[in-house]
N, CA, C and O atoms as a DFTB+ gen file, in Angstrom:
380 C
 N C O
     1  1       7.317      -0.476       5.040
     2  2       6.584      -0.688       6.263
     3  2       5.917       0.595       6.745
     4  3       4.865       0.548       7.383
     5  1       6.519       1.728       6.445
     6  2       5.950       2.985       6.928
     7  2       4.632       3.331       6.230
     8  3       3.936       4.255       6.653
     9  1       4.285       2.608       5.181
    10  2       3.031       2.858       4.472
    11  2       1.859       2.088       5.062
    12  3       0.714       2.375       4.710
    13  1       2.096       1.124       5.943
    14  2       1.011       0.312       6.489
    15  2      -0.097       1.150       7.125
    16  3      -1.271       0.838       6.924
    17  1       0.226       2.209       7.888
    18  2      -0.856       3.020       8.460
    19  2      -1.759       3.655       7.387
    20  3      -2.920       3.962       7.658
    21  1      -1.231       3.851       6.179
    22  2      -2.047       4.432       5.110
    23  2      -3.191       3.503       4.701
    24  3      -4.206       3.966       4.182
    25  1      -3.037       2.215       4.926
    26  2      -4.112       1.291       4.576
    27  2      -5.380       1.573       5.388
    28  3      -6.484       1.272       4.935
    29  1      -5.226       2.147       6.578
    30  2      -6.404       2.579       7.337
    31  2      -7.165       3.637       6.536
    32  3      -8.394       3.606       6.469
    33  1      -6.430       4.570       5.932
    34  2      -7.065       5.606       5.115
    35  2      -7.751       5.002       3.896
    36  3      -8.777       5.516       3.448
    37  1      -7.200       3.921       3.355
    38  2      -7.852       3.209       2.253
    39  2      -9.152       2.589       2.747
    40  3     -10.185       2.687       2.084
    41  1      -9.099       1.956       3.899
    42  2     -10.289       1.295       4.447
    43  2     -11.431       2.265       4.722
    44  3     -12.596       1.916       4.532
    45  1     -11.112       3.475       5.166
    46  2     -12.179       4.437       5.460
    47  2     -12.565       5.270       4.237
    48  3     -13.470       6.102       4.309
    49  1     -11.874       5.042       3.105
    50  2     -12.259       5.691       1.857
    51  2     -11.615       7.028       1.571
    52  3     -11.998       7.699       0.613
    53  1     -10.636       7.440       2.386
    54  2      -9.945       8.710       2.139
    55  2      -8.865       8.588       1.074
    56  3      -8.497       9.579       0.444
    57  1      -8.359       7.382       0.872
    58  2      -7.303       7.135      -0.108
    59  2      -7.636       5.856      -0.871
    60  3      -8.498       5.074      -0.469
    61  1      -6.930       5.668      -1.978
    62  2      -6.991       4.398      -2.688
    63  2      -5.590       3.793      -2.660
    64  3      -4.638       4.438      -2.221
    65  1      -5.470       2.568      -3.125
    66  2      -4.145       1.948      -3.145
    67  2      -3.297       2.581      -4.241
    68  3      -2.107       2.820      -4.039
    69  1      -3.899       2.856      -5.411
    70  2      -3.175       3.466      -6.531
    71  2      -3.765       4.836      -6.825
    72  3      -4.984       4.999      -6.884
    73  1      -2.894       5.816      -7.009
    74  2      -3.311       7.177      -7.350
    75  2      -2.185       8.133      -7.059
    76  3      -1.152       7.715      -6.534
    77  1      -2.344       9.399      -7.380
    78  2      -1.298      10.375      -7.065
    79  2      -1.069      10.449      -5.558
    80  3      -2.015      10.353      -4.776
    81  1       0.166      10.619      -5.164
    82  2       0.458      10.764      -3.740
    83  2      -0.169      12.054      -3.236
    84  3      -0.182      13.060      -3.946
    85  1      -0.691      12.029      -2.005
    86  2      -1.245      13.273      -1.462
    87  2      -0.135      14.298      -1.278
    88  3       1.006      13.949      -0.974
    89  1      -0.476      15.542      -1.463
    90  2       0.509      16.610      -1.265
    91  2      -0.071      17.648      -0.314
    92  3      -1.289      17.782      -0.198
    93  1       0.803      18.377       0.361
    94  2       0.337      19.412       1.291
    95  2      -0.478      20.489       0.565
    96  3      -0.218      20.797      -0.598
    97  1      -1.446      21.043       1.250
    98  2      -2.295      22.077       0.656
    99  2      -1.486      23.247       0.114
   100  3      -1.844      23.810      -0.920
   101  1      -0.406      23.625       0.786
   102  2       0.383      24.767       0.297
   103  2       0.995      24.481      -1.072
   104  3       1.129      25.389      -1.893
   105  1       1.370      23.215      -1.324
   106  2       1.883      22.858      -2.648
   107  2       0.774      22.883      -3.686
   108  3       0.997      23.278      -4.830
   109  1      -0.417      22.464      -3.291
   110  2      -1.550      22.477      -4.221
   111  2      -1.933      23.891      -4.628
   112  3      -2.509      24.086      -5.698
   113  1      -1.630      24.867      -3.808
   114  2      -1.985      26.253      -4.103
   115  2      -0.996      26.908      -5.069
   116  3      -1.311      27.933      -5.675
   117  1       0.189      26.330      -5.217
   118  2       1.242      26.964      -6.005
   119  2       1.031      26.869      -7.507
   120  3       1.464      27.759      -8.240
   121  1       0.394      25.842      -7.973
   122  2       0.308      25.652      -9.419
   123  2      -1.080      25.157      -9.815
   124  3      -1.279      23.957     -10.000
   125  1      -2.040      26.071      -9.945
   126  2      -3.419      25.654     -10.213
   127  2      -3.613      24.925     -11.533
   128  3      -4.622      24.238     -11.696
   129  1      -2.697      25.042     -12.475
   130  2      -2.874      24.388     -13.777
   131  2      -2.936      22.867     -13.626
   132  3      -3.753      22.223     -14.284
   133  1      -2.109      22.293     -12.794
   134  2      -2.132      20.846     -12.610
   135  2      -2.863      20.427     -11.349
   136  3      -3.181      19.250     -11.179
   137  1      -3.133      21.374     -10.463
   138  2      -3.792      21.067      -9.191
   139  2      -5.146      20.386      -9.400
   140  3      -5.455      19.387      -8.750
   141  1      -5.940      20.931     -10.305
   142  2      -7.278      20.376     -10.522
   143  2      -7.220      18.932     -11.005
   144  3      -8.032      18.106     -10.587
   145  1      -6.279      18.623     -11.874
   146  2      -6.147      17.245     -12.366
   147  2      -5.778      16.312     -11.224
   148  3      -6.398      15.262     -11.055
   149  1      -4.785      16.682     -10.445
   150  2      -4.340      15.821      -9.342
   151  2      -5.428      15.627      -8.304
   152  3      -5.583      14.533      -7.762
   153  1      -6.183      16.678      -8.024
   154  2      -7.201      16.597      -6.986
   155  2      -8.507      15.979      -7.482
   156  3      -9.429      15.769      -6.693
   157  1      -8.595      15.687      -8.782
   158  2      -9.827      15.117      -9.327
   159  2      -9.943      13.611      -9.055
   160  3     -11.000      13.020      -9.279
   161  1      -8.871      12.998      -8.578
   162  2      -8.897      11.576      -8.237
   163  2      -8.460      11.402      -6.787
   164  3      -7.785      12.261      -6.220
   165  1      -8.851      10.291      -6.206
   166  2      -8.490       9.999      -4.819
   167  2      -6.984       9.730      -4.744
   168  3      -6.446       9.014      -5.589
   169  1      -6.304      10.289      -3.753
   170  2      -4.866      10.027      -3.613
   171  2      -4.610       8.561      -3.289
   172  3      -5.479       7.864      -2.765
   173  1      -3.399       8.106      -3.611
   174  2      -3.074       6.704      -3.413
   175  2      -1.780       6.484      -2.666
   176  3      -0.975       7.397      -2.482
   177  1      -1.602       5.254      -2.242
   178  2      -0.379       4.852      -1.538
   179  2       0.774       4.731      -2.524
   180  3       1.903       5.107      -2.210
   181  1       0.498       4.209      -3.708
   182  2       1.504       4.116      -4.753
   183  2       0.930       4.706      -6.023
   184  3      -0.286       4.832      -6.167
   185  1       1.800       5.065      -6.936
   186  2       1.321       5.667      -8.170
   187  2       2.326       5.560      -9.293
   188  3       3.405       4.987      -9.138
   189  1       1.954       6.118     -10.417
   190  2       2.792       6.060     -11.610
   191  2       4.154       6.710     -11.371
   192  3       5.170       6.200     -11.843
   193  1       4.187       7.805     -10.659
   194  2       5.453       8.492     -10.389
   195  2       6.389       7.602      -9.574
   196  3       7.584       7.539      -9.862
   197  1       5.868       6.923      -8.572
   198  2       6.724       6.106      -7.716
   199  2       7.404       4.981      -8.485
   200  3       8.522       4.594      -8.146
   201  1       6.755       4.454      -9.506
   202  2       7.337       3.316     -10.228
   203  2       8.022       3.716     -11.534
   204  3       8.663       2.880     -12.170
   205  1       7.900       4.977     -11.942
   206  2       8.453       5.404     -13.230
   207  2       9.551       6.451     -13.123
   208  3      10.296       6.653     -14.082
   209  1       9.668       7.104     -12.009
   210  2      10.593       8.231     -11.889
   211  2      12.054       7.826     -12.040
   212  3      12.437       6.685     -11.784
   213  1      12.844       8.787     -12.459
   214  2      14.278       8.549     -12.679
   215  2      15.107       8.893     -11.450
   216  3      16.292       8.567     -11.393
   217  1      14.501       9.543     -10.474
   218  2      15.150       9.928      -9.216
   219  2      16.307      10.902      -9.416
   220  3      17.343      10.797      -8.759
   221  1      16.119      11.845     -10.327
   222  2      17.103      12.901     -10.523
   223  2      16.600      14.141      -9.793
   224  3      15.515      14.648     -10.075
   225  1      17.406      14.617      -8.853
   226  2      16.989      15.709      -7.973
   227  2      16.509      16.931      -8.748
   228  3      15.498      17.529      -8.381
   229  1      17.203      17.308      -9.794
   230  2      16.863      18.545     -10.512
   231  2      15.559      18.458     -11.304
   232  3      14.993      19.493     -11.657
   233  1      15.070      17.254     -11.591
   234  2      13.820      17.122     -12.359
   235  2      12.732      16.388     -11.580
   236  3      11.673      16.098     -12.136
   237  1      12.969      16.088     -10.323
   238  2      12.045      15.266      -9.554
   239  2      10.643      15.869      -9.467
   240  3       9.659      15.159      -9.678
   241  1      10.534      17.152      -9.162
   242  2       9.222      17.774      -9.022
   243  2       8.465      17.770     -10.350
   244  3       7.276      17.453     -10.387
   245  1       9.147      18.119     -11.432
   246  2       8.505      18.130     -12.743
   247  2       8.041      16.728     -13.135
   248  3       6.959      16.559     -13.698
   249  1       8.869      15.723     -12.831
   250  2       8.476      14.340     -13.111
   251  2       7.252      13.930     -12.294
   252  3       6.344      13.269     -12.799
   253  1       7.245      14.327     -11.041
   254  2       6.132      14.004     -10.149
   255  2       4.818      14.508     -10.736
   256  3       3.842      13.765     -10.839
   257  1       4.810      15.772     -11.116
   258  2       3.594      16.365     -11.668
   259  2       3.247      15.722     -13.012
   260  3       2.082      15.421     -13.272
   261  1       4.245      15.513     -13.860
   262  2       3.999      14.900     -15.167
   263  2       3.334      13.534     -15.008
   264  3       2.314      13.267     -15.643
   265  1       3.900      12.670     -14.166
   266  2       3.351      11.325     -14.015
   267  2       1.981      11.345     -13.336
   268  3       1.116      10.534     -13.671
   269  1       1.774      12.257     -12.390
   270  2       0.447      12.348     -11.762
   271  2      -0.616      12.771     -12.771
   272  3      -1.715      12.218     -12.782
   273  1      -0.298      13.740     -13.612
   274  2      -1.262      14.186     -14.633
   275  2      -1.482      13.082     -15.661
   276  3      -2.610      12.880     -16.112
   277  1      -0.424      12.362     -16.041
   278  2      -0.582      11.242     -16.969
   279  2      -1.479      10.164     -16.368
   280  3      -2.299       9.573     -17.071
   281  1      -1.326       9.911     -15.082
   282  2      -2.183       8.926     -14.430
   283  2      -3.650       9.342     -14.524
   284  3      -4.514       8.526     -14.846
   285  1      -3.921      10.608     -14.243
   286  2      -5.305      11.095     -14.295
   287  2      -5.866      10.966     -15.711
   288  3      -7.012      10.553     -15.891
   289  1      -5.063      11.317     -16.711
   290  2      -5.522      11.248     -18.102
   291  2      -5.769       9.814     -18.567
   292  3      -6.696       9.565     -19.337
   293  1      -4.947       8.872     -18.104
   294  2      -5.000       7.500     -18.614
   295  2      -5.576       6.509     -17.604
   296  3      -5.440       5.298     -17.784
   297  1      -6.203       6.997     -16.567
   298  2      -6.670       6.160     -15.480
   299  2      -7.559       5.012     -15.970
   300  3      -8.523       5.217     -16.709
   301  1      -7.203       3.800     -15.535
   302  2      -7.991       2.605     -15.851
   303  2      -7.614       1.513     -14.861
   304  3      -6.597       1.607     -14.174
   305  1      -8.423       0.503     -14.797
   306  2      -8.124      -0.629     -13.919
   307  2      -6.838      -1.324     -14.356
   308  3      -6.077      -1.808     -13.519
   309  1      -6.592      -1.373     -15.669
   310  2      -5.383      -2.022     -16.183
   311  2      -4.132      -1.237     -15.826
   312  3      -3.096      -1.824     -15.514
   313  1      -4.224       0.089     -15.868
   314  2      -3.086       0.907     -15.452
   315  2      -2.830       0.698     -13.962
   316  3      -1.676       0.589     -13.546
   317  1      -3.884       0.640     -13.157
   318  2      -3.714       0.389     -11.723
   319  2      -3.039      -0.957     -11.472
   320  3      -2.152      -1.058     -10.625
   321  1      -3.449      -1.976     -12.195
   322  2      -2.840      -3.310     -12.034
   323  2      -1.364      -3.266     -12.435
   324  3      -0.514      -3.843     -11.756
   325  1      -1.066      -2.585     -13.531
   326  2       0.324      -2.450     -13.983
   327  2       1.161      -1.738     -12.916
   328  3       2.284      -2.153     -12.630
   329  1       0.626      -0.680     -12.336
   330  2       1.340       0.062     -11.292
   331  2       1.549      -0.814     -10.064
   332  3       2.618      -0.771      -9.455
   333  1       0.556      -1.603      -9.693
   334  2       0.709      -2.501      -8.543
   335  2       1.820      -3.516      -8.770
   336  3       2.621      -3.770      -7.871
   337  1       1.875      -4.100      -9.967
   338  2       2.953      -5.058     -10.256
   339  2       4.319      -4.370     -10.272
   340  3       5.299      -4.925      -9.776
   341  1       4.386      -3.172     -10.836
   342  2       5.657      -2.435     -10.833
   343  2       6.060      -2.072      -9.408
   344  3       7.244      -2.094      -9.073
   345  1       5.088      -1.738      -8.573
   346  2       5.375      -1.419      -7.174
   347  2       5.981      -2.622      -6.465
   348  3       6.960      -2.491      -5.729
   349  1       5.401      -3.784      -6.687
   350  2       5.960      -5.004      -6.073
   351  2       7.386      -5.254      -6.541
   352  3       8.255      -5.618      -5.749
   353  1       7.619      -5.057      -7.834
   354  2       8.965      -5.251      -8.383
   355  2       9.953      -4.271      -7.746
   356  3      11.058      -4.660      -7.368
   357  1       9.557      -3.006      -7.629
   358  2      10.434      -2.000      -7.014
   359  2      10.699      -2.360      -5.543
   360  3      11.827      -2.242      -5.064
   361  1       9.661      -2.794      -4.840
   362  2       9.829      -3.156      -3.435
   363  2      10.788      -4.344      -3.287
   364  3      11.634      -4.351      -2.393
   365  1      10.656      -5.331      -4.149
   366  2      11.517      -6.517      -4.046
   367  2      12.956      -6.238      -4.455
   368  3      13.887      -6.840      -3.920
   369  1      13.143      -5.304      -5.427
   370  2      14.492      -4.928      -5.849
   371  2      15.156      -4.037      -4.816
   372  3      16.382      -4.014      -4.711
   373  1      14.357      -3.303      -4.051
   374  2      14.910      -2.403      -3.047
   375  2      15.368      -1.079      -3.615
   376  3      16.218      -0.416      -3.021
   377  1      14.809      -0.668      -4.784
   378  2      15.180       0.627      -5.348
   379  2      14.017       1.552      -5.371
   380  3      14.144       2.693      -5.815
């Protein structure tokens, strides 16, 4: 439910439904190697990381960046549809 206000950002074109989650500018400044890839696409409400991550604290950041870069490399309408269906499944399972 806390994501509903983000749909306003989708409507005005600042975000998309699927894409890398937006990150604070200070985080974007820390690692320029992956920053350009992540910032080359519009941020999204849900993404590959949200539906694929293992939720292990010690590897969470590395997984986040890995899945965001993979999304940018493999971006397609079919990948977006797959992520949307996985998002619904995760939401319904409650995990």
